[in-house]
PDB file of N, CA, C and O in Angstrom:
ATOM      1  N   UNK A   1       9.002  -4.837  11.117  1.00  0.00           N
ATOM      2  CA  UNK A   1       8.351  -5.485   9.992  1.00  0.00           C
ATOM      3  C   UNK A   1       6.919  -4.962   9.840  1.00  0.00           C
ATOM      4  O   UNK A   1       6.185  -4.807  10.816  1.00  0.00           O
ATOM      5  N   UNK A   2       6.558  -4.701   8.607  1.00  0.00           N
ATOM      6  CA  UNK A   2       5.228  -4.175   8.314  1.00  0.00           C
ATOM      7  C   UNK A   2       4.196  -5.295   8.195  1.00  0.00           C
ATOM      8  O   UNK A   2       4.467  -6.377   7.674  1.00  0.00           O
ATOM      9  N   UNK A   3       3.020  -4.989   8.693  1.00  0.00           N
ATOM     10  CA  UNK A   3       1.860  -5.873   8.559  1.00  0.00           C
ATOM     11  C   UNK A   3       0.809  -5.135   7.738  1.00  0.00           C
ATOM     12  O   UNK A   3       0.932  -3.933   7.504  1.00  0.00           O
ATOM     13  N   UNK A   4      -0.208  -5.843   7.307  1.00  0.00           N
ATOM     14  CA  UNK A   4      -1.276  -5.242   6.508  1.00  0.00           C
ATOM     15  C   UNK A   4      -1.919  -4.060   7.222  1.00  0.00           C
ATOM     16  O   UNK A   4      -2.370  -3.118   6.570  1.00  0.00           O
ATOM     17  N   UNK A   5      -1.968  -4.093   8.534  1.00  0.00           N
ATOM     18  CA  UNK A   5      -2.640  -3.033   9.293  1.00  0.00           C
ATOM     19  C   UNK A   5      -1.807  -1.756   9.419  1.00  0.00           C
ATOM     20  O   UNK A   5      -2.309  -0.748   9.917  1.00  0.00           O
ATOM     21  N   UNK A   6      -0.571  -1.777   8.988  1.00  0.00           N
ATOM     22  CA  UNK A   6       0.297  -0.593   9.047  1.00  0.00           C
ATOM     23  C   UNK A   6       0.072   0.288   7.814  1.00  0.00           C
ATOM     24  O   UNK A   6       1.007   0.587   7.072  1.00  0.00           O
ATOM     25  N   UNK A   7      -1.163   0.691   7.612  1.00  0.00           N
ATOM     26  CA  UNK A   7      -1.546   1.340   6.359  1.00  0.00           C
ATOM     27  C   UNK A   7      -0.788   2.642   6.094  1.00  0.00           C
ATOM     28  O   UNK A   7      -0.376   2.892   4.961  1.00  0.00           O
ATOM     29  N   UNK A   8      -0.601   3.467   7.110  1.00  0.00           N
ATOM     30  CA  UNK A   8       0.081   4.739   6.887  1.00  0.00           C
ATOM     31  C   UNK A   8       1.539   4.526   6.514  1.00  0.00           C
ATOM     32  O   UNK A   8       2.026   5.146   5.569  1.00  0.00           O
ATOM     33  N   UNK A   9       2.233   3.677   7.221  1.00  0.00           N
ATOM     34  CA  UNK A   9       3.644   3.420   6.906  1.00  0.00           C
ATOM     35  C   UNK A   9       3.785   2.776   5.526  1.00  0.00           C
ATOM     36  O   UNK A   9       4.713   3.094   4.783  1.00  0.00           O
ATOM     37  N   UNK A  10       2.876   1.884   5.188  1.00  0.00           N
ATOM     38  CA  UNK A  10       2.883   1.273   3.854  1.00  0.00           C
ATOM     39  C   UNK A  10       2.702   2.356   2.795  1.00  0.00           C
ATOM     40  O   UNK A  10       3.413   2.375   1.790  1.00  0.00           O
ATOM     41  N   UNK A  11       1.749   3.255   3.026  1.00  0.00           N
ATOM     42  CA  UNK A  11       1.488   4.333   2.065  1.00  0.00           C
ATOM     43  C   UNK A  11       2.706   5.237   1.899  1.00  0.00           C
ATOM     44  O   UNK A  11       3.026   5.645   0.782  1.00  0.00           O
ATOM     45  N   UNK A  12       3.378   5.549   2.986  1.00  0.00           N
ATOM     46  CA  UNK A  12       4.582   6.386   2.929  1.00  0.00           C
ATOM     47  C   UNK A  12       5.659   5.703   2.089  1.00  0.00           C
ATOM     48  O   UNK A  12       6.282   6.336   1.237  1.00  0.00           O
ATOM     49  N   UNK A  13       5.871   4.425   2.329  1.00  0.00           N
ATOM     50  CA  UNK A  13       6.891   3.700   1.572  1.00  0.00           C
ATOM     51  C   UNK A  13       6.517   3.571   0.100  1.00  0.00           C
ATOM     52  O   UNK A  13       7.377   3.716  -0.768  1.00  0.00           O
ATOM     53  N   UNK A  14       5.256   3.303  -0.191  1.00  0.00           N
ATOM     54  CA  UNK A  14       4.814   3.216  -1.586  1.00  0.00           C
ATOM     55  C   UNK A  14       5.024   4.552  -2.290  1.00  0.00           C
ATOM     56  O   UNK A  14       5.471   4.594  -3.436  1.00  0.00           O
ATOM     57  N   UNK A  15       4.702   5.633  -1.606  1.00  0.00           N
ATOM     58  CA  UNK A  15       4.869   6.960  -2.184  1.00  0.00           C
ATOM     59  C   UNK A  15       6.340   7.260  -2.472  1.00  0.00           C
ATOM     60  O   UNK A  15       6.667   7.869  -3.490  1.00  0.00           O
ATOM     61  N   UNK A  16       7.219   6.831  -1.572  1.00  0.00           N
ATOM     62  CA  UNK A  16       8.662   7.043  -1.761  1.00  0.00           C
ATOM     63  C   UNK A  16       9.230   6.177  -2.885  1.00  0.00           C
ATOM     64  O   UNK A  16      10.045   6.640  -3.682  1.00  0.00           O
ATOM     65  N   UNK A  17       8.793   4.919  -2.942  1.00  0.00           N
ATOM     66  CA  UNK A  17       9.355   3.977  -3.911  1.00  0.00           C
ATOM     67  C   UNK A  17       8.737   4.083  -5.308  1.00  0.00           C
ATOM     68  O   UNK A  17       9.391   3.771  -6.303  1.00  0.00           O
ATOM     69  N   UNK A  18       7.492   4.518  -5.378  1.00  0.00           N
ATOM     70  CA  UNK A  18       6.783   4.571  -6.663  1.00  0.00           C
ATOM     71  C   UNK A  18       6.155   5.951  -6.870  1.00  0.00           C
ATOM     72  O   UNK A  18       4.932   6.061  -6.960  1.00  0.00           O
ATOM     73  N   UNK A  19       6.975   7.004  -6.946  1.00  0.00           N
ATOM     74  CA  UNK A  19       6.421   8.363  -7.080  1.00  0.00           C
ATOM     75  C   UNK A  19       5.663   8.588  -8.389  1.00  0.00           C
ATOM     76  O   UNK A  19       4.817   9.478  -8.472  1.00  0.00           O
ATOM     77  N   UNK A  20       5.962   7.794  -9.398  1.00  0.00           N
ATOM     78  CA  UNK A  20       5.285   7.939 -10.685  1.00  0.00           C
ATOM     79  C   UNK A  20       3.917   7.260 -10.706  1.00  0.00           C
ATOM     80  O   UNK A  20       3.109   7.535 -11.592  1.00  0.00           O
ATOM     81  N   UNK A  21       3.649   6.390  -9.756  1.00  0.00           N
ATOM     82  CA  UNK A  21       2.384   5.643  -9.712  1.00  0.00           C
ATOM     83  C   UNK A  21       1.262   6.523  -9.162  1.00  0.00           C
ATOM     84  O   UNK A  21       1.431   7.189  -8.141  1.00  0.00           O
ATOM     85  N   UNK A  22       0.141   6.523  -9.830  1.00  0.00           N
ATOM     86  CA  UNK A  22      -1.027   7.255  -9.353  1.00  0.00           C
ATOM     87  C   UNK A  22      -1.882   6.306  -8.514  1.00  0.00           C
ATOM     88  O   UNK A  22      -2.441   5.349  -9.050  1.00  0.00           O
ATOM     89  N   UNK A  23      -1.992   6.554  -7.208  1.00  0.00           N
ATOM     90  CA  UNK A  23      -2.772   5.650  -6.363  1.00  0.00           C
ATOM     91  C   UNK A  23      -4.268   5.653  -6.681  1.00  0.00           C
ATOM     92  O   UNK A  23      -4.991   4.742  -6.276  1.00  0.00           O
ATOM     93  N   UNK A  24      -4.727   6.663  -7.398  1.00  0.00           N
ATOM     94  CA  UNK A  24      -6.143   6.699  -7.787  1.00  0.00           C
ATOM     95  C   UNK A  24      -6.479   5.684  -8.869  1.00  0.00           C
ATOM     96  O   UNK A  24      -7.624   5.247  -8.981  1.00  0.00           O
ATOM     97  N   UNK A  25      -5.477   5.307  -9.670  1.00  0.00           N
ATOM     98  CA  UNK A  25      -5.752   4.446 -10.818  1.00  0.00           C
ATOM     99  C   UNK A  25      -5.239   3.015 -10.663  1.00  0.00           C
ATOM    100  O   UNK A  25      -5.484   2.177 -11.531  1.00  0.00           O
ATOM    101  N   UNK A  26      -4.541   2.731  -9.586  1.00  0.00           N
ATOM    102  CA  UNK A  26      -3.985   1.377  -9.411  1.00  0.00           C
ATOM    103  C   UNK A  26      -5.111   0.404  -9.037  1.00  0.00           C
ATOM    104  O   UNK A  26      -5.997   0.733  -8.247  1.00  0.00           O
ATOM    105  N   UNK A  27      -5.058  -0.780  -9.610  1.00  0.00           N
ATOM    106  CA  UNK A  27      -6.058  -1.782  -9.228  1.00  0.00           C
ATOM    107  C   UNK A  27      -5.564  -2.529  -7.990  1.00  0.00           C
ATOM    108  O   UNK A  27      -4.378  -2.489  -7.662  1.00  0.00           O
ATOM    109  N   UNK A  28      -6.471  -3.200  -7.319  1.00  0.00           N
ATOM    110  CA  UNK A  28      -6.131  -3.819  -6.041  1.00  0.00           C
ATOM    111  C   UNK A  28      -5.136  -4.975  -6.183  1.00  0.00           C
ATOM    112  O   UNK A  28      -4.341  -5.219  -5.275  1.00  0.00           O
ATOM    113  N   UNK A  29      -5.172  -5.672  -7.289  1.00  0.00           N
ATOM    114  CA  UNK A  29      -4.207  -6.766  -7.496  1.00  0.00           C
ATOM    115  C   UNK A  29      -2.793  -6.199  -7.557  1.00  0.00           C
ATOM    116  O   UNK A  29      -1.879  -6.722  -6.919  1.00  0.00           O
ATOM    117  N   UNK A  30      -2.620  -5.133  -8.324  1.00  0.00           N
ATOM    118  CA  UNK A  30      -1.298  -4.508  -8.430  1.00  0.00           C
ATOM    119  C   UNK A  30      -0.877  -3.867  -7.115  1.00  0.00           C
ATOM    120  O   UNK A  30       0.292  -3.937  -6.736  1.00  0.00           O
ATOM    121  N   UNK A  31      -1.816  -3.245  -6.421  1.00  0.00           N
ATOM    122  CA  UNK A  31      -1.506  -2.636  -5.126  1.00  0.00           C
ATOM    123  C   UNK A  31      -1.036  -3.699  -4.138  1.00  0.00           C
ATOM    124  O   UNK A  31      -0.045  -3.510  -3.432  1.00  0.00           O
ATOM    125  N   UNK A  32      -1.745  -4.801  -4.096  1.00  0.00           N
ATOM    126  CA  UNK A  32      -1.359  -5.908  -3.205  1.00  0.00           C
ATOM    127  C   UNK A  32       0.047  -6.394  -3.532  1.00  0.00           C
ATOM    128  O   UNK A  32       0.840  -6.653  -2.627  1.00  0.00           O
ATOM    129  N   UNK A  33       0.361  -6.518  -4.817  1.00  0.00           N
ATOM    130  CA  UNK A  33       1.697  -6.970  -5.230  1.00  0.00           C
ATOM    131  C   UNK A  33       2.776  -5.973  -4.823  1.00  0.00           C
ATOM    132  O   UNK A  33       3.845  -6.370  -4.359  1.00  0.00           O
ATOM    133  N   UNK A  34       2.504  -4.679  -4.993  1.00  0.00           N
ATOM    134  CA  UNK A  34       3.486  -3.669  -4.600  1.00  0.00           C
ATOM    135  C   UNK A  34       3.739  -3.702  -3.099  1.00  0.00           C
ATOM    136  O   UNK A  34       4.883  -3.601  -2.656  1.00  0.00           O
ATOM    137  N   UNK A  35       2.681  -3.843  -2.324  1.00  0.00           N
ATOM    138  CA  UNK A  35       2.833  -3.904  -0.867  1.00  0.00           C
ATOM    139  C   UNK A  35       3.676  -5.113  -0.483  1.00  0.00           C
ATOM    140  O   UNK A  35       4.564  -5.009   0.363  1.00  0.00           O
ATOM    141  N   UNK A  36       3.407  -6.240  -1.088  1.00  0.00           N
ATOM    142  CA  UNK A  36       4.132  -7.458  -0.721  1.00  0.00           C
ATOM    143  C   UNK A  36       5.601  -7.404  -1.129  1.00  0.00           C
ATOM    144  O   UNK A  36       6.416  -8.158  -0.598  1.00  0.00           O
ATOM    145  N   UNK A  37       5.952  -6.515  -2.069  1.00  0.00           N
ATOM    146  CA  UNK A  37       7.342  -6.360  -2.492  1.00  0.00           C
ATOM    147  C   UNK A  37       8.131  -5.393  -1.609  1.00  0.00           C
ATOM    148  O   UNK A  37       9.353  -5.300  -1.734  1.00  0.00           O
ATOM    149  N   UNK A  38       7.444  -4.672  -0.716  1.00  0.00           N
ATOM    150  CA  UNK A  38       8.148  -3.729   0.144  1.00  0.00           C
ATOM    151  C   UNK A  38       9.184  -4.470   0.995  1.00  0.00           C
ATOM    152  O   UNK A  38       8.905  -5.554   1.508  1.00  0.00           O
ATOM    153  N   UNK A  39      10.378  -3.887   1.144  1.00  0.00           N
ATOM    154  CA  UNK A  39      11.455  -4.584   1.853  1.00  0.00           C
ATOM    155  C   UNK A  39      11.127  -4.943   3.304  1.00  0.00           C
ATOM    156  O   UNK A  39      11.588  -5.968   3.806  1.00  0.00           O
ATOM    157  N   UNK A  40      10.336  -4.108   3.980  1.00  0.00           N
ATOM    158  CA  UNK A  40      10.018  -4.353   5.391  1.00  0.00           C
ATOM    159  C   UNK A  40       8.716  -5.110   5.600  1.00  0.00           C
ATOM    160  O   UNK A  40       8.299  -5.331   6.737  1.00  0.00           O
ATOM    161  N   UNK A  41       8.068  -5.509   4.504  1.00  0.00           N
ATOM    162  CA  UNK A  41       6.762  -6.155   4.635  1.00  0.00           C
ATOM    163  C   UNK A  41       6.917  -7.632   4.954  1.00  0.00           C
ATOM    164  O   UNK A  41       7.669  -8.352   4.298  1.00  0.00           O
ATOM    165  N   UNK A  42       6.189  -8.067   5.976  1.00  0.00           N
ATOM    166  CA  UNK A  42       6.224  -9.477   6.370  1.00  0.00           C
ATOM    167  C   UNK A  42       4.874  -9.871   6.968  1.00  0.00           C
ATOM    168  O   UNK A  42       4.709  -9.914   8.187  1.00  0.00           O
ATOM    169  N   UNK A  43       3.933 -10.151   6.107  1.00  0.00           N
ATOM    170  CA  UNK A  43       2.630 -10.614   6.571  1.00  0.00           C
ATOM    171  C   UNK A  43       2.087 -11.598   5.545  1.00  0.00           C
ATOM    172  O   UNK A  43       2.549 -11.650   4.405  1.00  0.00           O
ATOM    173  N   UNK A  44       1.114 -12.363   5.964  1.00  0.00           N
ATOM    174  CA  UNK A  44       0.515 -13.393   5.123  1.00  0.00           C
ATOM    175  C   UNK A  44      -0.400 -12.756   4.073  1.00  0.00           C
ATOM    176  O   UNK A  44      -1.260 -11.942   4.410  1.00  0.00           O
ATOM    177  N   UNK A  45      -0.219 -13.116   2.833  1.00  0.00           N
ATOM    178  CA  UNK A  45      -1.043 -12.591   1.743  1.00  0.00           C
ATOM    179  C   UNK A  45      -2.518 -12.884   1.968  1.00  0.00           C
ATOM    180  O   UNK A  45      -3.375 -12.107   1.548  1.00  0.00           O
ATOM    181  N   UNK A  46      -2.815 -13.974   2.615  1.00  0.00           N
ATOM    182  CA  UNK A  46      -4.205 -14.368   2.852  1.00  0.00           C
ATOM    183  C   UNK A  46      -4.902 -13.493   3.890  1.00  0.00           C
ATOM    184  O   UNK A  46      -6.122 -13.564   4.038  1.00  0.00           O
ATOM    185  N   UNK A  47      -4.148 -12.675   4.603  1.00  0.00           N
ATOM    186  CA  UNK A  47      -4.739 -11.791   5.609  1.00  0.00           C
ATOM    187  C   UNK A  47      -5.190 -10.470   5.007  1.00  0.00           C
ATOM    188  O   UNK A  47      -5.728  -9.615   5.710  1.00  0.00           O
ATOM    189  N   UNK A  48      -4.975 -10.304   3.727  1.00  0.00           N
ATOM    190  CA  UNK A  48      -5.312  -9.056   3.041  1.00  0.00           C
ATOM    191  C   UNK A  48      -6.689  -9.171   2.405  1.00  0.00           C
ATOM    192  O   UNK A  48      -7.020 -10.168   1.763  1.00  0.00           O
ATOM    193  N   UNK A  49      -7.481  -8.121   2.605  1.00  0.00           N
ATOM    194  CA  UNK A  49      -8.796  -8.078   1.979  1.00  0.00           C
ATOM    195  C   UNK A  49      -9.037  -6.722   1.345  1.00  0.00           C
ATOM    196  O   UNK A  49      -8.187  -5.833   1.396  1.00  0.00           O
ATOM    197  N   UNK A  50     -10.201  -6.579   0.752  1.00  0.00           N
ATOM    198  CA  UNK A  50     -10.530  -5.345   0.037  1.00  0.00           C
ATOM    199  C   UNK A  50     -10.518  -4.127   0.956  1.00  0.00           C
ATOM    200  O   UNK A  50     -10.078  -3.051   0.550  1.00  0.00           O
ATOM    201  N   UNK A  51     -10.990  -4.283   2.178  1.00  0.00           N
ATOM    202  CA  UNK A  51     -11.022  -3.146   3.116  1.00  0.00           C
ATOM    203  C   UNK A  51      -9.619  -2.664   3.444  1.00  0.00           C
ATOM    204  O   UNK A  51      -9.380  -1.459   3.527  1.00  0.00           O
ATOM    205  N   UNK A  52      -8.703  -3.579   3.629  1.00  0.00           N
ATOM    206  CA  UNK A  52      -7.317  -3.194   3.922  1.00  0.00           C
ATOM    207  C   UNK A  52      -6.712  -2.483   2.717  1.00  0.00           C
ATOM    208  O   UNK A  52      -6.054  -1.454   2.872  1.00  0.00           O
ATOM    209  N   UNK A  53      -6.927  -3.016   1.527  1.00  0.00           N
ATOM    210  CA  UNK A  53      -6.395  -2.380   0.322  1.00  0.00           C
ATOM    211  C   UNK A  53      -7.004  -0.998   0.108  1.00  0.00           C
ATOM    212  O   UNK A  53      -6.310  -0.078  -0.324  1.00  0.00           O
ATOM    213  N   UNK A  54      -8.286  -0.842   0.404  1.00  0.00           N
ATOM    214  CA  UNK A  54      -8.917   0.477   0.313  1.00  0.00           C
ATOM    215  C   UNK A  54      -8.264   1.456   1.285  1.00  0.00           C
ATOM    216  O   UNK A  54      -8.022   2.612   0.937  1.00  0.00           O
ATOM    217  N   UNK A  55      -7.982   0.997   2.492  1.00  0.00           N
ATOM    218  CA  UNK A  55      -7.348   1.858   3.496  1.00  0.00           C
ATOM    219  C   UNK A  55      -5.936   2.255   3.065  1.00  0.00           C
ATOM    220  O   UNK A  55      -5.534   3.407   3.225  1.00  0.00           O
ATOM    221  N   UNK A  56      -5.190   1.300   2.520  1.00  0.00           N
ATOM    222  CA  UNK A  56      -3.838   1.606   2.031  1.00  0.00           C
ATOM    223  C   UNK A  56      -3.919   2.587   0.870  1.00  0.00           C
ATOM    224  O   UNK A  56      -3.154   3.551   0.817  1.00  0.00           O
ATOM    225  N   UNK A  57      -4.834   2.350  -0.054  1.00  0.00           N
ATOM    226  CA  UNK A  57      -4.983   3.235  -1.208  1.00  0.00           C
ATOM    227  C   UNK A  57      -5.336   4.655  -0.755  1.00  0.00           C
ATOM    228  O   UNK A  57      -4.765   5.622  -1.260  1.00  0.00           O
ATOM    229  N   UNK A  58      -6.259   4.787   0.181  1.00  0.00           N
ATOM    230  CA  UNK A  58      -6.650   6.118   0.651  1.00  0.00           C
ATOM    231  C   UNK A  58      -5.493   6.799   1.373  1.00  0.00           C
ATOM    232  O   UNK A  58      -5.275   7.997   1.192  1.00  0.00           O
ATOM    233  N   UNK A  59      -4.755   6.060   2.181  1.00  0.00           N
ATOM    234  CA  UNK A  59      -3.595   6.637   2.861  1.00  0.00           C
ATOM    235  C   UNK A  59      -2.551   7.098   1.851  1.00  0.00           C
ATOM    236  O   UNK A  59      -1.917   8.136   2.040  1.00  0.00           O
ATOM    237  N   UNK A  60      -2.374   6.336   0.787  1.00  0.00           N
ATOM    238  CA  UNK A  60      -1.418   6.699  -0.263  1.00  0.00           C
ATOM    239  C   UNK A  60      -1.882   7.965  -0.992  1.00  0.00           C
ATOM    240  O   UNK A  60      -1.070   8.844  -1.284  1.00  0.00           O
ATOM    241  N   UNK A  61      -3.167   8.060  -1.281  1.00  0.00           N
ATOM    242  CA  UNK A  61      -3.724   9.259  -1.906  1.00  0.00           C
ATOM    243  C   UNK A  61      -3.478  10.465  -1.009  1.00  0.00           C
ATOM    244  O   UNK A  61      -3.045  11.518  -1.479  1.00  0.00           O
ATOM    245  N   UNK A  62      -3.753  10.312   0.274  1.00  0.00           N
ATOM    246  CA  UNK A  62      -3.538  11.400   1.230  1.00  0.00           C
ATOM    247  C   UNK A  62      -2.077  11.787   1.298  1.00  0.00           C
ATOM    248  O   UNK A  62      -1.750  12.972   1.374  1.00  0.00           O
ATOM    249  N   UNK A  63      -1.191  10.795   1.271  1.00  0.00           N
ATOM    250  CA  UNK A  63       0.248  11.044   1.335  1.00  0.00           C
ATOM    251  C   UNK A  63       0.711  11.803   0.097  1.00  0.00           C
ATOM    252  O   UNK A  63       1.547  12.701   0.198  1.00  0.00           O
ATOM    253  N   UNK A  64       0.187  11.459  -1.046  1.00  0.00           N
ATOM    254  CA  UNK A  64       0.565  12.128  -2.291  1.00  0.00           C
ATOM    255  C   UNK A  64       0.085  13.577  -2.301  1.00  0.00           C
ATOM    256  O   UNK A  64       0.733  14.441  -2.891  1.00  0.00           O
ATOM    257  N   UNK A  65      -1.034  13.845  -1.658  1.00  0.00           N
ATOM    258  CA  UNK A  65      -1.603  15.197  -1.615  1.00  0.00           C
ATOM    259  C   UNK A  65      -0.821  16.142  -0.711  1.00  0.00           C
ATOM    260  O   UNK A  65      -0.964  17.360  -0.818  1.00  0.00           O
ATOM    261  N   UNK A  66       0.000  15.598   0.172  1.00  0.00           N
ATOM    262  CA  UNK A  66       0.738  16.451   1.124  1.00  0.00           C
ATOM    263  C   UNK A  66       1.899  17.150   0.461  1.00  0.00           C
ATOM    264  O   UNK A  66       2.621  17.903   1.114  1.00  0.00           O
TER     265      UNK A  66
END
């Protein structure tokens, strides 16, 4: 099960599931919603903050660049 701190694995799954989404332009509300919809995600929404979303977004950008 994924937690908010699993930023790289979250980014990999987001990249696989939403290849049309540009991680540079997604807002944090939408990013949070996409993460919470991941099939393996199981963490409390209240444990998510801006720093975690920034880390996920950057990991997703890096993943897309590969």
